[in-house]
N, C-alpha and C positions, 0 to 999 in steps of 0.2 A: 531368869535368862533365859533365851531360846540357844540351842545350840549353834543355832548359824550363827546369833550375835557373840557368843562366847569365841567360836571359830576366830572373825571378823579382829575382834578385842585382840586376839592371842599374836596377832601377827606383826608385830610391833619392829621384828627383827628386821623385814624387809624395808623397812620406814627408815631404820636406823641411819643409813649411808644419805641418803638424800636430808633427812634433817641437819646432819652436822659436815654437810659437806664445805671444802675450804672456800666454797665462796658463791654467794647468793645473788642478784640482781633484782633490783626491782623498779618500776618507772612509774612516773605520775601520769595522773588523770588525762590532763590534755595538754604536752610540753607544747612551748613554741618553737620551730621551725630548728633554729638557731640550738635552742637546745637538746633537741634531740640528736642535731649533728652531732653537739659535743658530747652525749652520753653514749651513740655509739661509736663515736672513736676512742673513749674511755675503757667503754665495755672490750672494745675489742685490743687494747692492750692488754688487759687483763685477763682479760680468752686468753691471749697470745700467751702471757706469763703464766698462767698456772698450766697453760698445755705443753709447756716446755720441762714444767716441771713436775706433773703427774700423766703425764701422755702413756698411755697405753691402750690395749686392745681389751675392751670392758666386753664379758661374755654374755651371749644374750640370756635374758631375765625369761624362765618359764613358769607361767601360773598354774600350771598343771602338775600335780603330784604324779611318782613313777615309780615302779615298781623295783622293790632293789631285793634279793634274797640273803637272808643271815646265812654265812661261811662259818662264824667261828666268833666264839669267846674265848678271849685268853686271859686269865686272872693277874692284875698289877700288885694287889693287894687284897684284902678280905673285904674292902669296899669298892672296889672301881676294876674294871676291866677291858681289854679292848677288843672292841668290835668290829669285823671285816664282813662287809657287804659288798655283793656286786650287783648291776643292773642285771636284770632280766633280760633285756633286750641289750647285747651286748653291745650295741652300736651306740645306745643312746647318749648325745650328748659330749662325747669323748672328746670335741675341740674344745667345748666352754668349759670343761675342767682340765683342760692340758693350757687355756687360757688364764683362766684362777691362778693355778702354781705360781706361775711368774710374776704374780701381781702382788702379792702380799697376804694378808689376811684375809681370811672367807669362812662364811659355814655353807651349810645347808639345814633346811626346816625340815624335820623329822614332825610323823602327824600320828597322833595315838588315837586311831578310828572309832573307841568304841565310844569316847567322851567329845570329839571332833575338838581336840587343843594339838597345838601343835609346839614345838618346843627347837629353836638353834642349835646345832651341834658343829665344832669345830673339828676338820679331816685332819689327821696326821700325817708327814709325806711318809713315802713310800720308805722302808729302809735301803740306806745305800748300799749300793751292789755293788762287786767288781766291776761290771759292765754297766755304765750307766742308763744302755739301751734296756736294759731288763728292771729296773728301778722305774724309767720312767712309762715302763709298757706295764710295770703292776700299777702304778698310779692312775692309769686310762683304765682298766681292768678291775678295781676293787679301792674302795674307798675304806680307810681305818678308824674308827674314834675311841678314845678314849674317856668313857662314861663312867661317872661314879652313881650308887646306889643311894639316895636321898634317905640320910639316917628318918629326916623326916617326914615322912612318905609320898615325895612327889609322886604324882599322878605319873608323868613320862618315865622318868628311870626305874620305878618299881615295874610299870608296863614292858618296858625294854630288857630288863634284866629277868623276869622269868618268862622271853621267847623262848620257846628251845630252836634249834640249831636247823634249817630250811626254812623256819618261817619269812614272811613277806614283809617287809616294811615302806613304806611311803615316803618318799622324798621330795624336796623341791628344791632347786637352787642351780647354781650357786648365788651365792649374794656378796658381793663385795663389802667388807668392812673397812678394812687399812690398804690403801695402795699402798707400798714403800716406794717414794722417787726414787730414782737413778744418784739423785745428789745426796743423800742419806748414807754419809761414810761409817758415821759409828752410832751404834743404837744400844741404847742401855732397853733392855726387856724386864718388865718388875711384874711375875707370874704369881698368883697364888691356886696350890693344889691343880685343878685339870686346865686352870687357865696355860699350863707350860704347850699345849697344842698352839695356841696362835704362836708364841714365842718359836715354836720348831717350822710351823711357815715361814716367819720371815728369816729364818738361816736359811731355809730352803730357797726363799724368792729372791735374798742376798748376794748368793754365794755358787748355787748351781749353776754348772757351763761357764762358769770364769778361768778364766786364763790362771797361773799360780800370781803372775805379776799383780793382773785386777784384783783376785781375792787380797793382796797383800795391801792394798789400798783401803781396805774395810775391816771394822773389827763389829763382832756382837757381845755384850756381857749379859748373860741370864740371870737373874737373881730369881731364884725360884723358891719360896716358903710352903710348905706345909704343917698339918698340929702333929705327922707320926713319921716316925723313921722309918717303917714299911712304906709307905705313899712313895719314897725315892729311897729305896734298898737299896746298898751298895754306891749310895752316890757320894763323890769326894771332890769338896771345893778345890776350886783351883789355889793358887796362893797370892794371887796380888790383894782380895780382900778376905778379911778374916771374920768371918760371922760373930756380931756381937754379940756378948754373951752379961755385958754392963746394961742395970736399968740406967734407960733415959727418962727424962721427963716426959710423962705422960703412957710410958710403955711400963705395962708389966707380965707376968709369965700368963695374964687371961687374954693376951691381947688377939691370939689366935682362936678366941672363940668368935673369931668375925665370922670363921669359915663355918661355924654351926656347933653341934651337939659333941662334946668328948668325953673319953673316958676318965673316970676321976684318980685314978691311978698313974702314976709317970714312970718312966723308968729311965735309964742313961743307957742308950744300945749304943753297942759297939759296930761301926761300919766293916762289915766284912765286903771287903771288895772284889771277891770271886765268887760273889755270888749277889748280880746288880738284877733289877726286875726288868723288865722289856724299856719303860722310858727311859732308865737311866742308860741301858746297852745303847739306845740308840741316840741319844745325847752324846755319848762315850765315842760313837762310829761316826757324829757329827765334826765332832772337834777332830778327830784326826784324818778327817776327808778333806777338811778346809785348813791345813795348815796351820793350825793351832790359833786360826782368828777367831774361834768362837771359845769365849771364857762360860762354864756354869759356877755358879755359888748356891750351895745348900744349907737352907737354913730352917732350923726342926722345933716344932715349938716345944715338944716333949725331952728334948736336948737344951733349953733355954737359948737357943739362938735364933735374934729377932732381925729381920732389916728394920734398922734404925735411921735418921737423919742422916749419919756418920756414914752407914754403908752405902749409900745414896750418893753421899759426897764422893765417897773413893772411887764407885763405880763411874761416876762422870767423868771426874780427871783422870781415871786411868783411861777410860774412851778417848780423852783428849781435850775431854772440855775445859776451859781456865775461867776461873770466878770473874767477874769484873772486869773482863777482856773484850771488846766490842770489835772486832774488823769482820764487815761484812764481807769482804773477800776469800776470808778462809774457813770462816767459821758460820754466817747463816746459811741454816739451811741444811749443815751439817750432821751435828747430832739429834738424834730423835729418842723421846723415851718415849716407851709403849707400856702401858698398864693393862694387866688382864685377870679376871680372877671375881670373886663373888662380889657383891654389891657392899658389901663393910670392908672386904679387902683394899676396894678402890678407893672408896671413902679415905681410908687411914693412909693410903700411898699419896693420890695427888686430888682429893677433896671429889664428893657424889657428882654422880650424873645428874641432868636435869631431866622434866618431864614438862614439856610448853606447847598447849594445844593438841594435845594427844601424842607430839612425837617425843622419842628419846634422844637430850644433846649432852655437848661434852661439859657442859656447865663450867665454872670458874675454878683455876686452877686453886687446889687448897692441900691439905697435909702437910705430910712432912717435905715432901717435895718442893712446896713453896718455902718451906722453911729454910732448903736449901740453894733452891734458885734464887733467893732475895729478892727485892724490889728493884726491878732497871736490868734484873738480866734475862727476862722470861724471853726475849727476843732471840737469843743466843740457840736456845733449846726450843725443839717442836715438841710438844707433850700430846699424846693421844690414848683415850679412854677406851678400849674395846670390849 
């Protein structure tokens, strides 16, 4: 396969939004006039309804890659670091990034120039500052990414972790993955590993800039699973949901092998609240900044705590979801469940995403989440696989 063909094939992240967009419209080959008028009316109503829910100013898509400089690499664990980069042109696309931060989940594409491959990475929000203008300025001037070194020798992660400070990194974006609508009052975000980055974006988009009264109308429950304690060092779960240690049907101590290779030895790690890694610190800061409306729950494989059907159900109920209750005036489009992580993790929680005609799509609801929602309850909760 030529390098150009490989490069084009790897650009699936750009197509992911259009392939999974909330509504698509088709027209027949030769409709009669009255069919055409009726179709126009229906489409108009559908667009109007969709617009009221998902109205936002979409950033401009840029086809060209832009040069950024690597400023810092801050270790979070033995396998992951936070990369901080800034555009070499300080004014490049500042408006587009400002819009993206307000929408929901978005990514940018990194290019590995030596073998012409690309991979999508999700930016972390700026650390909350006492002065909100300082945080906003940081978001527009730099981008931060949680990047894990792939134990299986992934080309992109290996390339990035070998780069020295001051290196040039080429990026393209932003690419919107999931716009969180204003009607989403309660969100349960299930994150695996570095999938915590989109969860932090959702927290930022939901609460940043709101008054205390507006914040009190929303809740965000984050369920974060990791293989080892060092990935979430210092993280202490809120007390509404207790991580399950009991073996549930189909769950064993090997469930988190979905994340990839793991050490053979396990140890019970005591949580040191005074020694938190950078991601846990930022999650704690988010919780404090937003009146406790954000709850975080930690699940660690080596400590034998797992995300089960019971913990998913508890999180949904705690966020306001009522099983077998259907009230379109109060519940429809109020509760959202978003899942992000490795493919195996997403499959375990909500069923696999699927490929169709070269595009990645959401796929049917499955996994533990389908067991929780049961038959007839799916309309009460909006599910999205990032």
